[in-house]
PDBQT receptor file of N, H, CA, C and O in Angstrom, charges set to zero:
ATOM      1  N   MET A   1      82.361 112.794  91.784  1.00  0.00    +0.000 N 
ATOM      2  CA  MET A   1      83.462 112.767  90.841  1.00  0.00    +0.000 C 
ATOM      3  C   MET A   1      83.058 111.894  89.653  1.00  0.00    +0.000 C 
ATOM      4  O   MET A   1      82.414 110.859  89.824  1.00  0.00    +0.000 OA
ATOM      5  N   SER A   2      83.431 112.309  88.484  1.00  0.00    +0.000 N 
ATOM      6  H   SER A   2      83.955 113.149  88.345  1.00  0.00    +0.000 HD
ATOM      7  CA  SER A   2      83.147 111.517  87.295  1.00  0.00    +0.000 C 
ATOM      8  C   SER A   2      83.819 110.159  87.416  1.00  0.00    +0.000 C 
ATOM      9  O   SER A   2      84.989 110.081  87.791  1.00  0.00    +0.000 OA
ATOM     10  N   GLY A   3      83.098 109.088  87.106  1.00  0.00    +0.000 N 
ATOM     11  H   GLY A   3      82.148 109.152  86.801  1.00  0.00    +0.000 HD
ATOM     12  CA  GLY A   3      83.648 107.739  87.209  1.00  0.00    +0.000 C 
ATOM     13  C   GLY A   3      83.429 107.090  88.558  1.00  0.00    +0.000 C 
ATOM     14  O   GLY A   3      83.860 105.957  88.774  1.00  0.00    +0.000 OA
ATOM     15  N   GLN A   4      82.761 107.791  89.480  1.00  0.00    +0.000 N 
ATOM     16  H   GLN A   4      82.410 108.711  89.305  1.00  0.00    +0.000 HD
ATOM     17  CA  GLN A   4      82.538 107.261  90.827  1.00  0.00    +0.000 C 
ATOM     18  C   GLN A   4      81.153 106.631  90.921  1.00  0.00    +0.000 C 
ATOM     19  O   GLN A   4      80.160 107.206  90.476  1.00  0.00    +0.000 OA
ATOM     20  N   VAL A   5      81.109 105.439  91.508  1.00  0.00    +0.000 N 
ATOM     21  H   VAL A   5      81.917 104.972  91.869  1.00  0.00    +0.000 HD
ATOM     22  CA  VAL A   5      79.836 104.781  91.780  1.00  0.00    +0.000 C 
ATOM     23  C   VAL A   5      79.812 104.369  93.252  1.00  0.00    +0.000 C 
ATOM     24  O   VAL A   5      80.858 104.127  93.855  1.00  0.00    +0.000 OA
ATOM     25  N   ARG A   6      78.628 104.294  93.811  1.00  0.00    +0.000 N 
ATOM     26  H   ARG A   6      77.779 104.490  93.321  1.00  0.00    +0.000 HD
ATOM     27  CA  ARG A   6      78.453 103.856  95.202  1.00  0.00    +0.000 C 
ATOM     28  C   ARG A   6      77.721 102.525  95.150  1.00  0.00    +0.000 C 
ATOM     29  O   ARG A   6      76.627 102.430  94.595  1.00  0.00    +0.000 OA
ATOM     30  N   ILE A   7      78.339 101.489  95.737  1.00  0.00    +0.000 N 
ATOM     31  H   ILE A   7      79.228 101.567  96.188  1.00  0.00    +0.000 HD
ATOM     32  CA  ILE A   7      77.765 100.148  95.651  1.00  0.00    +0.000 C 
ATOM     33  C   ILE A   7      77.865  99.434  97.001  1.00  0.00    +0.000 C 
ATOM     34  O   ILE A   7      78.546  99.889  97.920  1.00  0.00    +0.000 OA
ATOM     35  N   ARG A   8      77.173  98.314  97.087  1.00  0.00    +0.000 N 
ATOM     36  H   ARG A   8      76.620  97.944  96.341  1.00  0.00    +0.000 HD
ATOM     37  CA  ARG A   8      77.362  97.389  98.201  1.00  0.00    +0.000 C 
ATOM     38  C   ARG A   8      77.015  95.996  97.709  1.00  0.00    +0.000 C 
ATOM     39  O   ARG A   8      76.220  95.833  96.784  1.00  0.00    +0.000 OA
ATOM     40  N   ALA A   9      77.602  95.021  98.320  1.00  0.00    +0.000 N 
ATOM     41  H   ALA A   9      78.248  95.154  99.072  1.00  0.00    +0.000 HD
ATOM     42  CA  ALA A   9      77.354  93.633  97.947  1.00  0.00    +0.000 C 
ATOM     43  C   ALA A   9      76.280  93.061  98.865  1.00  0.00    +0.000 C 
ATOM     44  O   ALA A   9      76.241  93.351 100.060  1.00  0.00    +0.000 OA
ATOM     45  N   ARG A  10      75.407  92.239  98.275  1.00  0.00    +0.000 N 
ATOM     46  H   ARG A  10      75.439  92.003  97.304  1.00  0.00    +0.000 HD
ATOM     47  CA  ARG A  10      74.353  91.588  99.055  1.00  0.00    +0.000 C 
ATOM     48  C   ARG A  10      74.295  90.107  98.695  1.00  0.00    +0.000 C 
ATOM     49  O   ARG A  10      74.464  89.722  97.538  1.00  0.00    +0.000 OA
ATOM     50  N   PHE A  11      74.053  89.299  99.708  1.00  0.00    +0.000 N 
ATOM     51  H   PHE A  11      73.916  89.612 100.648  1.00  0.00    +0.000 HD
ATOM     52  CA  PHE A  11      73.832  87.863  99.509  1.00  0.00    +0.000 C 
ATOM     53  C   PHE A  11      72.801  87.427 100.539  1.00  0.00    +0.000 C 
ATOM     54  O   PHE A  11      73.054  87.463 101.744  1.00  0.00    +0.000 OA
ATOM     55  N   LYS A  12      71.642  87.018 100.052  1.00  0.00    +0.000 N 
ATOM     56  H   LYS A  12      71.437  86.989  99.074  1.00  0.00    +0.000 HD
ATOM     57  CA  LYS A  12      70.516  86.628 100.908  1.00  0.00    +0.000 C 
ATOM     58  C   LYS A  12      70.250  87.742 101.919  1.00  0.00    +0.000 C 
ATOM     59  O   LYS A  12      69.894  88.850 101.518  1.00  0.00    +0.000 OA
ATOM     60  N   HIS A  13      70.411  87.484 103.209  1.00  0.00    +0.000 N 
ATOM     61  H   HIS A  13      70.700  86.584 103.535  1.00  0.00    +0.000 HD
ATOM     62  CA  HIS A  13      70.127  88.516 104.208  1.00  0.00    +0.000 C 
ATOM     63  C   HIS A  13      71.381  89.307 104.619  1.00  0.00    +0.000 C 
ATOM     64  O   HIS A  13      71.292  90.202 105.460  1.00  0.00    +0.000 OA
ATOM     65  N   LEU A  14      72.530  88.992 104.046  1.00  0.00    +0.000 N 
ATOM     66  H   LEU A  14      72.603  88.265 103.363  1.00  0.00    +0.000 HD
ATOM     67  CA  LEU A  14      73.780  89.675 104.381  1.00  0.00    +0.000 C 
ATOM     68  C   LEU A  14      74.042  90.814 103.406  1.00  0.00    +0.000 C 
ATOM     69  O   LEU A  14      73.720  90.708 102.222  1.00  0.00    +0.000 OA
ATOM     70  N   LYS A  15      74.620  91.895 103.896  1.00  0.00    +0.000 N 
ATOM     71  H   LYS A  15      74.881  91.981 104.858  1.00  0.00    +0.000 HD
ATOM     72  CA  LYS A  15      74.987  93.006 103.014  1.00  0.00    +0.000 C 
ATOM     73  C   LYS A  15      76.149  93.784 103.617  1.00  0.00    +0.000 C 
ATOM     74  O   LYS A  15      76.289  93.891 104.835  1.00  0.00    +0.000 OA
ATOM     75  N   THR A  16      76.978  94.323 102.727  1.00  0.00    +0.000 N 
ATOM     76  H   THR A  16      76.864  94.236 101.738  1.00  0.00    +0.000 HD
ATOM     77  CA  THR A  16      78.107  95.143 103.163  1.00  0.00    +0.000 C 
ATOM     78  C   THR A  16      77.630  96.572 103.360  1.00  0.00    +0.000 C 
ATOM     79  O   THR A  16      76.548  96.931 102.895  1.00  0.00    +0.000 OA
ATOM     80  N   PRO A  17      78.417  97.388 104.041  1.00  0.00    +0.000 N 
ATOM     81  CA  PRO A  17      78.115  98.822 104.054  1.00  0.00    +0.000 C 
ATOM     82  C   PRO A  17      78.312  99.382 102.631  1.00  0.00    +0.000 C 
ATOM     83  O   PRO A  17      79.025  98.787 101.822  1.00  0.00    +0.000 OA
ATOM     84  N   TRP A  18      77.688 100.504 102.338  1.00  0.00    +0.000 N 
ATOM     85  H   TRP A  18      77.109 100.987 102.995  1.00  0.00    +0.000 HD
ATOM     86  CA  TRP A  18      77.897 101.171 101.056  1.00  0.00    +0.000 C 
ATOM     87  C   TRP A  18      79.351 101.642 100.976  1.00  0.00    +0.000 C 
ATOM     88  O   TRP A  18      79.914 102.088 101.976  1.00  0.00    +0.000 OA
ATOM     89  N   PHE A  19      79.956 101.545  99.797  1.00  0.00    +0.000 N 
ATOM     90  H   PHE A  19      79.499 101.183  98.985  1.00  0.00    +0.000 HD
ATOM     91  CA  PHE A  19      81.311 102.069  99.599  1.00  0.00    +0.000 C 
ATOM     92  C   PHE A  19      81.415 102.652  98.201  1.00  0.00    +0.000 C 
ATOM     93  O   PHE A  19      80.672 102.280  97.293  1.00  0.00    +0.000 OA
ATOM     94  N   ASP A  20      82.359 103.576  98.050  1.00  0.00    +0.000 N 
ATOM     95  H   ASP A  20      82.963 103.878  98.787  1.00  0.00    +0.000 HD
ATOM     96  CA  ASP A  20      82.575 104.237  96.762  1.00  0.00    +0.000 C 
ATOM     97  C   ASP A  20      83.617 103.485  95.965  1.00  0.00    +0.000 C 
ATOM     98  O   ASP A  20      84.617 103.016  96.508  1.00  0.00    +0.000 OA
ATOM     99  N   TYR A  21      83.373 103.376  94.679  1.00  0.00    +0.000 N 
ATOM    100  H   TYR A  21      82.560 103.756  94.238  1.00  0.00    +0.000 HD
ATOM    101  CA  TYR A  21      84.277 102.702  93.743  1.00  0.00    +0.000 C 
ATOM    102  C   TYR A  21      84.554 103.693  92.631  1.00  0.00    +0.000 C 
ATOM    103  O   TYR A  21      83.624 104.249  92.048  1.00  0.00    +0.000 OA
ATOM    104  N   LEU A  22      85.829 103.922  92.331  1.00  0.00    +0.000 N 
ATOM    105  H   LEU A  22      86.585 103.471  92.805  1.00  0.00    +0.000 HD
ATOM    106  CA  LEU A  22      86.207 104.955  91.370  1.00  0.00    +0.000 C 
ATOM    107  C   LEU A  22      86.816 104.330  90.123  1.00  0.00    +0.000 C 
ATOM    108  O   LEU A  22      87.823 103.626  90.200  1.00  0.00    +0.000 OA
ATOM    109  N   PHE A  23      86.199 104.591  88.973  1.00  0.00    +0.000 N 
ATOM    110  H   PHE A  23      85.381 105.162  88.910  1.00  0.00    +0.000 HD
ATOM    111  CA  PHE A  23      86.702 104.128  87.677  1.00  0.00    +0.000 C 
ATOM    112  C   PHE A  23      87.411 105.305  87.005  1.00  0.00    +0.000 C 
ATOM    113  O   PHE A  23      86.764 106.269  86.598  1.00  0.00    +0.000 OA
ATOM    114  N   VAL A  24      88.734 105.227  86.890  1.00  0.00    +0.000 N 
ATOM    115  H   VAL A  24      89.259 104.444  87.221  1.00  0.00    +0.000 HD
ATOM    116  CA  VAL A  24      89.509 106.294  86.251  1.00  0.00    +0.000 C 
ATOM    117  C   VAL A  24      90.537 105.673  85.313  1.00  0.00    +0.000 C 
ATOM    118  O   VAL A  24      90.872 104.494  85.428  1.00  0.00    +0.000 OA
ATOM    119  N   SER A  25      91.028 106.480  84.391  1.00  0.00    +0.000 N 
ATOM    120  H   SER A  25      90.757 107.438  84.297  1.00  0.00    +0.000 HD
ATOM    121  CA  SER A  25      92.105 106.018  83.512  1.00  0.00    +0.000 C 
ATOM    122  C   SER A  25      93.405 105.942  84.311  1.00  0.00    +0.000 C 
ATOM    123  O   SER A  25      93.498 106.479  85.414  1.00  0.00    +0.000 OA
ATOM    124  N   LYS A  26      94.387 105.282  83.752  1.00  0.00    +0.000 N 
ATOM    125  H   LYS A  26      94.311 104.846  82.855  1.00  0.00    +0.000 HD
ATOM    126  CA  LYS A  26      95.689 105.182  84.419  1.00  0.00    +0.000 C 
ATOM    127  C   LYS A  26      96.286 106.568  84.645  1.00  0.00    +0.000 C 
ATOM    128  O   LYS A  26      96.855 106.844  85.701  1.00  0.00    +0.000 OA
ATOM    129  N   GLU A  27      96.152 107.431  83.650  1.00  0.00    +0.000 N 
ATOM    130  H   GLU A  27      95.690 107.207  82.792  1.00  0.00    +0.000 HD
ATOM    131  CA  GLU A  27      96.685 108.787  83.757  1.00  0.00    +0.000 C 
ATOM    132  C   GLU A  27      95.978 109.565  84.868  1.00  0.00    +0.000 C 
ATOM    133  O   GLU A  27      96.618 110.295  85.625  1.00  0.00    +0.000 OA
ATOM    134  N   GLU A  28      94.662 109.405  84.961  1.00  0.00    +0.000 N 
ATOM    135  H   GLU A  28      94.143 108.811  84.346  1.00  0.00    +0.000 HD
ATOM    136  CA  GLU A  28      93.907 110.086  86.010  1.00  0.00    +0.000 C 
ATOM    137  C   GLU A  28      94.310 109.582  87.391  1.00  0.00    +0.000 C 
ATOM    138  O   GLU A  28      94.391 110.367  88.337  1.00  0.00    +0.000 OA
ATOM    139  N   MET A  29      94.564 108.276  87.517  1.00  0.00    +0.000 N 
ATOM    140  H   MET A  29      94.498 107.639  86.749  1.00  0.00    +0.000 HD
ATOM    141  CA  MET A  29      94.978 107.738  88.808  1.00  0.00    +0.000 C 
ATOM    142  C   MET A  29      96.299 108.340  89.250  1.00  0.00    +0.000 C 
ATOM    143  O   MET A  29      96.446 108.734  90.407  1.00  0.00    +0.000 OA
ATOM    144  N   VAL A  30      97.256 108.413  88.346  1.00  0.00    +0.000 N 
ATOM    145  H   VAL A  30      97.137 108.093  87.406  1.00  0.00    +0.000 HD
ATOM    146  CA  VAL A  30      98.553 109.003  88.677  1.00  0.00    +0.000 C 
ATOM    147  C   VAL A  30      98.363 110.457  89.117  1.00  0.00    +0.000 C 
ATOM    148  O   VAL A  30      98.977 110.898  90.089  1.00  0.00    +0.000 OA
ATOM    149  N   GLN A  31      97.528 111.187  88.416  1.00  0.00    +0.000 N 
ATOM    150  H   GLN A  31      97.029 110.829  87.626  1.00  0.00    +0.000 HD
ATOM    151  CA  GLN A  31      97.271 112.598  88.742  1.00  0.00    +0.000 C 
ATOM    152  C   GLN A  31      96.579 112.728  90.102  1.00  0.00    +0.000 C 
ATOM    153  O   GLN A  31      96.942 113.593  90.899  1.00  0.00    +0.000 OA
ATOM    154  N   ILE A  32      95.598 111.887  90.370  1.00  0.00    +0.000 N 
ATOM    155  H   ILE A  32      95.302 111.184  89.723  1.00  0.00    +0.000 HD
ATOM    156  CA  ILE A  32      94.880 111.934  91.646  1.00  0.00    +0.000 C 
ATOM    157  C   ILE A  32      95.824 111.670  92.814  1.00  0.00    +0.000 C 
ATOM    158  O   ILE A  32      95.658 112.255  93.885  1.00  0.00    +0.000 OA
ATOM    159  N   LEU A  33      96.809 110.801  92.624  1.00  0.00    +0.000 N 
ATOM    160  H   LEU A  33      96.945 110.326  91.755  1.00  0.00    +0.000 HD
ATOM    161  CA  LEU A  33      97.723 110.429  93.700  1.00  0.00    +0.000 C 
ATOM    162  C   LEU A  33      98.798 111.469  93.976  1.00  0.00    +0.000 C 
ATOM    163  O   LEU A  33      99.462 111.401  95.010  1.00  0.00    +0.000 OA
ATOM    164  N   ASN A  34      98.989 112.430  93.075  1.00  0.00    +0.000 N 
ATOM    165  H   ASN A  34      98.450 112.485  92.234  1.00  0.00    +0.000 HD
ATOM    166  CA  ASN A  34     100.007 113.470  93.297  1.00  0.00    +0.000 C 
ATOM    167  C   ASN A  34      99.807 114.136  94.648  1.00  0.00    +0.000 C 
ATOM    168  O   ASN A  34      98.689 114.508  95.003  1.00  0.00    +0.000 OA
ATOM    169  N   ASP A  35     100.883 114.286  95.395  1.00  0.00    +0.000 N 
ATOM    170  H   ASP A  35     101.791 113.984  95.106  1.00  0.00    +0.000 HD
ATOM    171  CA  ASP A  35     100.895 114.964  96.696  1.00  0.00    +0.000 C 
ATOM    172  C   ASP A  35     100.043 114.278  97.756  1.00  0.00    +0.000 C 
ATOM    173  O   ASP A  35      99.584 114.939  98.687  1.00  0.00    +0.000 OA
ATOM    174  N   THR A  36      99.818 112.966  97.640  1.00  0.00    +0.000 N 
ATOM    175  H   THR A  36     100.191 112.430  96.883  1.00  0.00    +0.000 HD
ATOM    176  CA  THR A  36      99.055 112.240  98.655  1.00  0.00    +0.000 C 
ATOM    177  C   THR A  36      99.943 111.325  99.499  1.00  0.00    +0.000 C 
ATOM    178  O   THR A  36      99.508 110.815 100.532  1.00  0.00    +0.000 OA
ATOM    179  N   GLY A  37     101.187 111.117  99.060  1.00  0.00    +0.000 N 
ATOM    180  H   GLY A  37     101.541 111.531  98.221  1.00  0.00    +0.000 HD
ATOM    181  CA  GLY A  37     102.049 110.166  99.747  1.00  0.00    +0.000 C 
ATOM    182  C   GLY A  37     101.928 108.756  99.189  1.00  0.00    +0.000 C 
ATOM    183  O   GLY A  37     102.573 107.833  99.687  1.00  0.00    +0.000 OA
ATOM    184  N   TRP A  38     101.099 108.581  98.154  1.00  0.00    +0.000 N 
ATOM    185  H   TRP A  38     100.575 109.331  97.750  1.00  0.00    +0.000 HD
ATOM    186  CA  TRP A  38     100.933 107.289  97.494  1.00  0.00    +0.000 C 
ATOM    187  C   TRP A  38     101.432 107.388  96.061  1.00  0.00    +0.000 C 
ATOM    188  O   TRP A  38     101.431 108.464  95.462  1.00  0.00    +0.000 OA
ATOM    189  N   ARG A  39     101.860 106.244  95.519  1.00  0.00    +0.000 N 
ATOM    190  H   ARG A  39     101.861 105.371  96.006  1.00  0.00    +0.000 HD
ATOM    191  CA  ARG A  39     102.284 106.219  94.126  1.00  0.00    +0.000 C 
ATOM    192  C   ARG A  39     101.898 104.882  93.511  1.00  0.00    +0.000 C 
ATOM    193  O   ARG A  39     101.679 103.899  94.218  1.00  0.00    +0.000 OA
ATOM    194  N   VAL A  40     101.819 104.859  92.192  1.00  0.00    +0.000 N 
ATOM    195  H   VAL A  40     101.997 105.658  91.618  1.00  0.00    +0.000 HD
ATOM    196  CA  VAL A  40     101.511 103.618  91.483  1.00  0.00    +0.000 C 
ATOM    197  C   VAL A  40     102.795 102.808  91.376  1.00  0.00    +0.000 C 
ATOM    198  O   VAL A  40     103.776 103.249  90.778  1.00  0.00    +0.000 OA
ATOM    199  N   GLU A  41     102.772 101.636  91.953  1.00  0.00    +0.000 N 
ATOM    200  H   GLU A  41     101.975 101.278  92.439  1.00  0.00    +0.000 HD
ATOM    201  CA  GLU A  41     103.898 100.713  91.866  1.00  0.00    +0.000 C 
ATOM    202  C   GLU A  41     103.902 100.042  90.491  1.00  0.00    +0.000 C 
ATOM    203  O   GLU A  41     104.941  99.930  89.840  1.00  0.00    +0.000 OA
ATOM    204  N   GLU A  42     102.718  99.598  90.065  1.00  0.00    +0.000 N 
ATOM    205  H   GLU A  42     101.873  99.689  90.594  1.00  0.00    +0.000 HD
ATOM    206  CA  GLU A  42     102.584  99.005  88.734  1.00  0.00    +0.000 C 
ATOM    207  C   GLU A  42     101.112  98.919  88.366  1.00  0.00    +0.000 C 
ATOM    208  O   GLU A  42     100.239  98.927  89.234  1.00  0.00    +0.000 OA
ATOM    209  N   PHE A  43     100.852  98.836  87.072  1.00  0.00    +0.000 N 
ATOM    210  H   PHE A  43     101.561  98.830  86.367  1.00  0.00    +0.000 HD
ATOM    211  CA  PHE A  43      99.510  98.605  86.549  1.00  0.00    +0.000 C 
ATOM    212  C   PHE A  43      99.454  97.182  86.007  1.00  0.00    +0.000 C 
ATOM    213  O   PHE A  43     100.349  96.762  85.273  1.00  0.00    +0.000 OA
ATOM    214  N   LEU A  44      98.419  96.444  86.361  1.00  0.00    +0.000 N 
ATOM    215  H   LEU A  44      97.692  96.785  86.957  1.00  0.00    +0.000 HD
ATOM    216  CA  LEU A  44      98.211  95.099  85.848  1.00  0.00    +0.000 C 
ATOM    217  C   LEU A  44      97.013  95.153  84.911  1.00  0.00    +0.000 C 
ATOM    218  O   LEU A  44      95.902  95.460  85.342  1.00  0.00    +0.000 OA
ATOM    219  N   ASP A  45      97.229  94.860  83.643  1.00  0.00    +0.000 N 
ATOM    220  H   ASP A  45      98.132  94.611  83.293  1.00  0.00    +0.000 HD
ATOM    221  CA  ASP A  45      96.148  94.895  82.668  1.00  0.00    +0.000 C 
ATOM    222  C   ASP A  45      95.278  93.663  82.805  1.00  0.00    +0.000 C 
ATOM    223  O   ASP A  45      95.771  92.564  83.059  1.00  0.00    +0.000 OA
ATOM    224  N   SER A  46      93.976  93.856  82.633  1.00  0.00    +0.000 N 
ATOM    225  H   SER A  46      93.575  94.749  82.427  1.00  0.00    +0.000 HD
ATOM    226  CA  SER A  46      93.023  92.756  82.790  1.00  0.00    +0.000 C 
ATOM    227  C   SER A  46      92.662  92.108  81.460  1.00  0.00    +0.000 C 
ATOM    228  O   SER A  46      91.897  91.145  81.432  1.00  0.00    +0.000 OA
ATOM    229  N   GLY A  47      93.197  92.617  80.368  1.00  0.00    +0.000 N 
ATOM    230  H   GLY A  47      93.819  93.400  80.391  1.00  0.00    +0.000 HD
ATOM    231  CA  GLY A  47      92.878  92.079  79.059  1.00  0.00    +0.000 C 
ATOM    232  C   GLY A  47      91.742  92.817  78.388  1.00  0.00    +0.000 C 
ATOM    233  O   GLY A  47      91.502  92.625  77.196  1.00  0.00    +0.000 OA
ATOM    234  N   GLY A  48      91.045  93.649  79.118  1.00  0.00    +0.000 N 
ATOM    235  H   GLY A  48      91.240  93.806  80.087  1.00  0.00    +0.000 HD
ATOM    236  CA  GLY A  48      89.962  94.464  78.568  1.00  0.00    +0.000 C 
ATOM    237  C   GLY A  48      90.258  95.924  78.835  1.00  0.00    +0.000 C 
ATOM    238  O   GLY A  48      91.413  96.350  78.822  1.00  0.00    +0.000 OA
ATOM    239  N   ALA A  49      89.215  96.679  79.074  1.00  0.00    +0.000 N 
ATOM    240  H   ALA A  49      88.277  96.333  79.084  1.00  0.00    +0.000 HD
ATOM    241  CA  ALA A  49      89.383  98.109  79.353  1.00  0.00    +0.000 C 
ATOM    242  C   ALA A  49      89.840  98.356  80.784  1.00  0.00    +0.000 C 
ATOM    243  O   ALA A  49      90.364  99.426  81.089  1.00  0.00    +0.000 OA
ATOM    244  N   GLY A  50      89.646  97.377  81.665  1.00  0.00    +0.000 N 
ATOM    245  H   GLY A  50      89.220  96.507  81.416  1.00  0.00    +0.000 HD
ATOM    246  CA  GLY A  50      89.984  97.549  83.069  1.00  0.00    +0.000 C 
ATOM    247  C   GLY A  50      91.443  97.251  83.376  1.00  0.00    +0.000 C 
ATOM    248  O   GLY A  50      92.178  96.724  82.542  1.00  0.00    +0.000 OA
ATOM    249  N   TYR A  51      91.836  97.595  84.575  1.00  0.00    +0.000 N 
ATOM    250  H   TYR A  51      91.238  98.023  85.252  1.00  0.00    +0.000 HD
ATOM    251  CA  TYR A  51      93.196  97.331  85.052  1.00  0.00    +0.000 C 
ATOM    252  C   TYR A  51      93.169  97.322  86.571  1.00  0.00    +0.000 C 
ATOM    253  O   TYR A  51      92.180  97.717  87.188  1.00  0.00    +0.000 OA
ATOM    254  N   ILE A  52      94.254  96.871  87.161  1.00  0.00    +0.000 N 
ATOM    255  H   ILE A  52      95.058  96.550  86.660  1.00  0.00    +0.000 HD
ATOM    256  CA  ILE A  52      94.448  96.937  88.602  1.00  0.00    +0.000 C 
ATOM    257  C   ILE A  52      95.647  97.815  88.844  1.00  0.00    +0.000 C 
ATOM    258  O   ILE A  52      96.692  97.629  88.220  1.00  0.00    +0.000 OA
ATOM    259  N   GLY A  53      95.514  98.762  89.734  1.00  0.00    +0.000 N 
ATOM    260  H   GLY A  53      94.665  98.913  90.241  1.00  0.00    +0.000 HD
ATOM    261  CA  GLY A  53      96.640  99.618  90.117  1.00  0.00    +0.000 C 
ATOM    262  C   GLY A  53      97.200  99.151  91.444  1.00  0.00    +0.000 C 
ATOM    263  O   GLY A  53      96.491  99.127  92.450  1.00  0.00    +0.000 OA
ATOM    264  N   VAL A  54      98.463  98.781  91.450  1.00  0.00    +0.000 N 
ATOM    265  H   VAL A  54      99.039  98.801  90.633  1.00  0.00    +0.000 HD
ATOM    266  CA  VAL A  54      99.136  98.379  92.685  1.00  0.00    +0.000 C 
ATOM    267  C   VAL A  54      99.788  99.647  93.248  1.00  0.00    +0.000 C 
ATOM    268  O   VAL A  54     100.664 100.240  92.619  1.00  0.00    +0.000 OA
ATOM    269  N   LEU A  55      99.347 100.048  94.438  1.00  0.00    +0.000 N 
ATOM    270  H   LEU A  55      98.636  99.566  94.949  1.00  0.00    +0.000 HD
ATOM    271  CA  LEU A  55      99.825 101.291  95.037  1.00  0.00    +0.000 C 
ATOM    272  C   LEU A  55     100.782 101.003  96.186  1.00  0.00    +0.000 C 
ATOM    273  O   LEU A  55     100.707  99.954  96.825  1.00  0.00    +0.000 OA
ATOM    274  N   SER A  56     101.680 101.945  96.437  1.00  0.00    +0.000 N 
ATOM    275  H   SER A  56     101.741 102.797  95.918  1.00  0.00    +0.000 HD
ATOM    276  CA  SER A  56     102.557 101.846  97.604  1.00  0.00    +0.000 C 
ATOM    277  C   SER A  56     102.691 103.225  98.227  1.00  0.00    +0.000 C 
ATOM    278  O   SER A  56     102.551 104.246  97.554  1.00  0.00    +0.000 OA
ATOM    279  N   LYS A  57     102.964 103.234  99.513  1.00  0.00    +0.000 N 
ATOM    280  H   LYS A  57     103.077 102.404 100.059  1.00  0.00    +0.000 HD
ATOM    281  CA  LYS A  57     103.143 104.471 100.243  1.00  0.00    +0.000 C 
ATOM    282  C   LYS A  57     104.546 104.981  99.951  1.00  0.00    +0.000 C 
ATOM    283  O   LYS A  57     105.523 104.248 100.103  1.00  0.00    +0.000 OA
ATOM    284  N   SER A  58     104.645 106.225  99.535  1.00  0.00    +0.000 N 
ATOM    285  H   SER A  58     103.852 106.821  99.411  1.00  0.00    +0.000 HD
ATOM    286  CA  SER A  58     105.952 106.800  99.180  1.00  0.00    +0.000 C 
ATOM    287  C   SER A  58     106.795 107.061 100.407  1.00  0.00    +0.000 C 
ATOM    288  O   SER A  58     107.922 107.542 100.291  1.00  0.00    +0.000 OA
TER     289      SER A  58
């Protein structure tokens, strides 16, 4: 999917499993959540291009 990256965190000999991280616009997030049982409770702006989406189960 466009905006998707696969990453993991590493520190010395420790590492997390690989996980997917999705960068989408606010509008795309709302669209992706349609018919999933989840909804955006609120968007928290980070002061830059990023944001945090607070989700809740419908």
